[in-house]
C-alpha positions as CSV (number, residue, x, y, z in Angstrom):
1,M,-47.9,-1.5,-8.2
2,K,-48.3,-4.9,-6.4
3,P,-46.7,-4.4,-3.0
4,V,-43.7,-6.5,-2.1
5,D,-44.3,-9.4,-0.2
6,R,-41.9,-10.0,2.6
7,S,-41.8,-13.5,2.7
8,E,-41.6,-14.2,-0.8
9,F,-38.8,-11.6,-1.4
10,N,-36.3,-13.0,1.6
11,Q,-37.0,-16.2,-0.2
12,Y,-35.9,-14.8,-3.7
13,I,-32.7,-13.3,-1.8
14,M,-32.0,-16.8,0.1
15,K,-32.3,-18.9,-3.0
16,T,-30.2,-16.3,-5.7
17,A,-27.3,-16.5,-2.9
18,R,-27.6,-20.5,-2.2
19,D,-27.7,-21.2,-6.2
20,V,-24.6,-19.0,-6.3
21,I,-22.8,-21.1,-3.7
22,Q,-24.0,-24.2,-5.0
23,D,-23.2,-23.8,-8.5
24,Y,-19.9,-22.5,-7.6
25,N,-19.1,-24.6,-4.8
26,L,-18.2,-21.7,-2.4
27,I,-18.3,-23.4,0.4
28,E,-17.0,-27.3,1.7
29,P,-18.1,-29.1,4.2
30,N,-16.0,-28.2,7.8
31,D,-14.9,-24.5,6.0
32,R,-14.0,-21.6,8.8
33,I,-15.0,-18.7,7.1
34,A,-15.0,-15.1,8.0
35,V,-17.3,-12.3,6.8
36,G,-15.4,-8.8,5.8
37,L,-17.9,-7.0,7.8
38,S,-18.3,-3.1,7.4
39,G,-21.8,-2.7,8.9
40,G,-23.1,-1.4,5.7
41,K,-26.0,-3.3,4.2
42,D,-24.1,-5.9,1.7
43,S,-22.0,-7.1,4.6
44,V,-24.9,-7.6,6.8
45,L,-26.4,-9.4,4.4
46,T,-23.7,-11.8,3.5
47,L,-23.3,-12.5,7.2
48,H,-26.9,-12.9,8.0
49,L,-27.4,-15.0,4.8
50,L,-24.4,-17.6,6.1
51,V,-25.8,-17.6,9.4
52,E,-29.3,-19.3,8.2
53,L,-26.7,-21.4,5.8
54,M,-24.3,-22.9,8.5
55,E,-26.1,-25.7,9.4
56,E,-27.1,-26.7,5.6
57,F,-23.4,-26.3,4.3
58,D,-21.7,-27.7,7.7
59,F,-19.3,-24.8,8.3
60,E,-18.1,-22.3,11.0
61,L,-17.9,-18.9,10.9
62,I,-16.4,-15.7,12.3
63,A,-16.6,-11.6,11.8
64,V,-13.9,-9.1,10.8
65,S,-14.2,-6.0,10.5
66,I,-11.8,-2.7,9.8
67,D,-11.9,0.8,11.1
68,E,-10.1,2.9,8.4
69,G,-10.3,6.2,10.2
70,V,-12.9,8.0,8.9
71,S,-14.6,10.7,11.2
72,G,-17.8,10.9,11.3
73,Y,-18.9,7.8,9.0
74,R,-17.0,4.3,10.1
75,G,-17.7,4.4,13.7
76,E,-21.7,4.0,12.8
77,G,-20.4,1.2,10.7
78,I,-18.7,-0.5,13.2
79,I,-21.6,-0.3,15.7
80,A,-23.8,-1.9,13.1
81,A,-21.6,-4.7,12.7
82,R,-21.2,-5.1,16.5
83,T,-24.7,-5.0,16.8
84,N,-25.3,-7.3,14.0
85,A,-22.7,-10.0,15.3
86,A,-24.0,-10.1,18.7
87,K,-27.6,-10.7,17.3
88,L,-26.6,-13.7,15.7
89,G,-24.1,-14.7,18.4
90,I,-21.1,-14.6,16.0
91,E,-17.8,-13.4,17.3
92,L,-16.4,-10.2,15.6
93,V,-12.6,-9.6,15.5
94,E,-11.9,-5.9,15.2
95,G,-8.4,-4.3,13.2
96,S,-7.5,-0.5,12.4
97,F,-5.3,1.3,10.3
98,K,-4.2,3.0,13.2
99,K,-3.4,-0.1,15.2
100,E,-1.7,-1.3,12.4
101,Y,0.3,1.5,10.0
102,G,-0.1,4.0,12.5
103,F,-2.3,6.6,10.6
104,T,-6.0,7.0,9.5
105,L,-7.3,7.2,6.3
106,D,-8.7,10.8,7.3
107,Q,-4.6,11.6,7.8
108,V,-3.8,10.5,4.2
109,S,-6.4,10.9,2.4
110,K,-5.2,14.1,0.9
111,L,-1.6,12.6,-0.5
112,Y,-3.5,11.0,-3.4
113,Q,-6.0,12.0,-6.2
114,S,-8.5,9.8,-4.4
115,A,-8.7,8.1,-0.8
116,C,-10.1,5.1,-2.2
117,I,-6.5,4.2,-3.7
118,P,-4.7,3.8,-0.1
119,C,-8.0,2.7,1.3
120,G,-8.4,-0.4,-1.1
121,V,-4.7,-1.1,-0.3
122,F,-4.8,-1.5,3.1
123,R,-8.0,-3.1,3.9
124,R,-7.3,-5.7,1.6
125,Q,-4.0,-6.6,3.4
126,L,-5.3,-6.0,6.6
127,L,-8.5,-8.1,6.1
128,N,-6.4,-10.6,4.6
129,K,-4.1,-10.6,7.7
130,I,-6.3,-11.3,10.1
131,S,-8.5,-13.8,8.8
132,S,-5.1,-15.6,8.1
133,E,-4.0,-15.4,11.5
134,L,-7.7,-16.6,12.3
135,G,-6.9,-20.1,10.0
136,V,-10.0,-19.4,8.1
137,D,-10.6,-21.0,4.6
138,K,-12.3,-18.4,3.0
139,L,-13.3,-14.9,3.6
140,A,-16.6,-14.0,2.5
141,T,-17.1,-10.4,1.1
142,G,-20.5,-8.4,0.3
143,H,-19.3,-7.8,-3.2
144,N,-23.1,-7.9,-5.0
145,L,-23.9,-7.1,-8.8
146,D,-23.3,-4.0,-9.3
147,D,-19.9,-4.1,-7.5
148,E,-18.9,-6.7,-9.9
149,I,-20.1,-5.1,-13.3
150,Q,-18.6,-1.8,-11.8
151,S,-14.8,-3.4,-11.0
152,F,-14.9,-5.0,-14.5
153,L,-15.7,-2.3,-16.7
154,M,-13.4,0.1,-14.6
155,S,-10.5,-2.4,-15.6
156,F,-11.9,-3.0,-18.9
157,A,-11.3,0.9,-19.5
158,K,-8.0,0.9,-18.3
159,A,-7.1,-2.3,-20.1
160,D,-5.8,-3.7,-16.9
161,F,-6.7,-7.2,-18.5
162,R,-4.5,-9.0,-15.9
163,R,-7.6,-8.4,-13.3
164,F,-10.0,-10.5,-14.9
165,S,-8.7,-13.8,-13.5
166,K,-9.8,-11.9,-10.2
167,F,-13.5,-11.7,-11.2
168,G,-15.9,-14.5,-10.2
169,P,-17.9,-15.7,-7.3
170,K,-14.8,-17.5,-6.1
171,L,-11.0,-17.1,-6.0
172,D,-8.5,-20.1,-5.3
173,R,-5.6,-20.2,-2.8
174,I,-2.8,-19.0,-4.4
175,H,-0.6,-18.6,-1.4
176,P,-0.7,-20.5,1.8
177,N,-1.4,-17.2,3.7
178,L,-3.7,-15.6,0.9
179,V,-6.9,-16.5,2.0
180,P,-9.6,-17.0,-0.9
181,R,-12.3,-14.7,-1.1
182,I,-15.9,-15.9,-1.7
183,K,-18.9,-13.8,-2.9
184,P,-22.8,-15.3,-2.1
185,L,-24.1,-11.7,-3.3
186,W,-22.5,-12.3,-6.8
187,K,-26.0,-12.4,-8.2
188,L,-27.8,-10.2,-6.5
189,P,-28.4,-6.5,-7.1
190,E,-27.3,-3.6,-5.0
191,K,-30.9,-2.3,-4.8
192,D,-32.4,-5.7,-3.8
193,V,-30.0,-5.9,-0.8
194,G,-30.9,-2.4,0.2
195,I,-34.8,-3.4,-0.1
196,W,-33.8,-6.4,2.2
197,A,-32.4,-4.3,5.3
198,V,-35.1,-2.0,5.0
199,M,-38.0,-4.6,4.5
200,N,-36.4,-6.6,7.8
201,N,-36.1,-3.5,9.5
202,I,-32.4,-4.7,9.6
203,D,-30.0,-2.2,11.6
204,V,-27.3,-1.3,8.7
205,H,-25.6,1.6,8.1
206,F,-26.5,3.1,4.8
207,A,-24.4,6.5,4.5
208,E,-22.0,5.9,1.7
209,C,-18.1,6.8,2.6
210,P,-17.1,10.8,2.3
211,Y,-14.2,9.8,-0.2
212,S,-16.6,8.0,-2.7
213,H,-17.4,10.4,-4.6
214,T,-13.5,10.9,-5.4
215,S,-13.3,7.5,-7.4
216,L,-14.0,6.2,-10.8
217,R,-16.3,3.9,-9.5
218,S,-19.0,6.3,-8.4
219,K,-19.0,7.5,-11.9
220,V,-19.0,4.2,-13.1
221,K,-22.0,3.5,-10.6
222,N,-24.0,6.5,-11.7
223,Y,-23.9,5.3,-15.6
224,L,-24.8,2.0,-14.7
225,N,-28.2,3.1,-12.9
226,E,-29.0,5.4,-15.5
227,M,-29.0,2.2,-17.6
228,E,-30.8,0.0,-15.5
229,G,-33.3,2.5,-15.2
230,S,-34.3,2.9,-19.1
231,R,-33.9,-1.0,-19.2
232,K,-34.7,-3.3,-16.3
233,G,-32.1,-6.1,-16.5
234,T,-29.3,-4.5,-17.9
235,K,-27.0,-5.1,-14.9
236,L,-27.6,-9.0,-14.8
237,S,-27.4,-9.1,-18.7
238,I,-24.0,-7.5,-18.6
239,L,-22.9,-9.7,-16.0
240,E,-23.9,-12.8,-18.2
241,S,-22.2,-11.3,-20.9
242,F,-18.9,-10.9,-19.1
243,S,-19.1,-14.8,-17.9
244,K,-19.6,-16.0,-21.5
245,T,-17.4,-13.6,-23.7
246,F,-14.4,-13.1,-21.4
247,K,-12.7,-16.6,-20.6
248,F,-9.4,-16.3,-19.5
249,E,-7.0,-19.2,-18.4
250,R,-6.1,-18.6,-15.1
251,K,-2.3,-18.7,-15.5
252,E,-0.1,-20.0,-12.6
253,I,1.0,-17.1,-10.2
254,I,4.3,-16.5,-8.3
255,I,3.7,-15.3,-5.1
256,G,6.5,-14.9,-2.4
257,Q,6.4,-12.5,0.7
258,C,7.2,-8.9,1.4
259,K,10.6,-8.7,2.7
260,L,9.6,-6.0,4.9
261,C,6.1,-7.4,6.5
262,S,6.4,-11.1,5.6
263,E,2.7,-10.8,4.0
264,P,2.0,-12.4,0.7
265,S,3.3,-10.4,-2.6
266,S,4.4,-10.8,-5.9
267,L,7.0,-8.1,-5.3
268,N,10.0,-8.1,-3.1
269,V,8.3,-4.9,-1.4
270,C,4.4,-5.3,-1.1
271,K,2.3,-2.3,-2.3
272,A,1.0,-1.8,1.2
273,C,4.6,-1.2,2.8
274,E,5.9,1.1,-0.4
275,M,2.8,3.2,0.4
276,V,3.4,3.3,4.2
277,E,7.2,4.6,3.3
278,D,5.7,7.1,0.9
279,I,3.7,8.6,3.7
280,K,5.6,8.6,6.7
281,N,8.2,10.7,4.5
282,R,5.4,13.0,3.7
283,I,3.2,13.5,6.7
């Protein structure tokens, strides 16, 4: 097997991300962009790529990390986030479940069938809240090709067709305080992201969250990896098929604000506040 040339591989990584940014107009001149930086390989690659592209696309960059409160796991990720942000000269703003909600994920994990349920709700809200307070135009996440396909298949299996309009490398702003998300790694397979980190000796946190095995995503991920192992290119073909086949008109969504926390919500009380109240009554 021919050894992988590091320079050529890095060029492939950069070209793939740049093409997505240009083809889908993810970044506009003078944008202020926040990177959701967990310290894992995907978010760290997103940060490194955007730092390299700052001058070319003329935008500002800041990073945001969230400490969910997972003992023996999240601490190492936060350290990797701090290390990479400092090395690249990017300001890092940190938030935590404990500070914002009064509890850690470890303390509430057993209240749900999967700890990923409360984690997803609180992490999304806190990332958006901090990003909005920072006045950013967009929030760049490390969602890669595998993540996108997994999410689509899970929604498809649940017949949750309302979520289909949320797929793609870019979301529009539908509320003044709801920061649109962009996904520069949208066409990069997870495996290639890992190769990039190892090949360039990047300080990243490779460990998987100890709660991840409880989620449907974990099962879908294993299934897709088996398919890709049997036939290389299957994942990209699935993504392209989704993009061509499932065309949904983006309906106007009425977004107000939660009467308890004032964060953007389509309900009178947002899901996060509903969960906080439920958790406080159970712990």
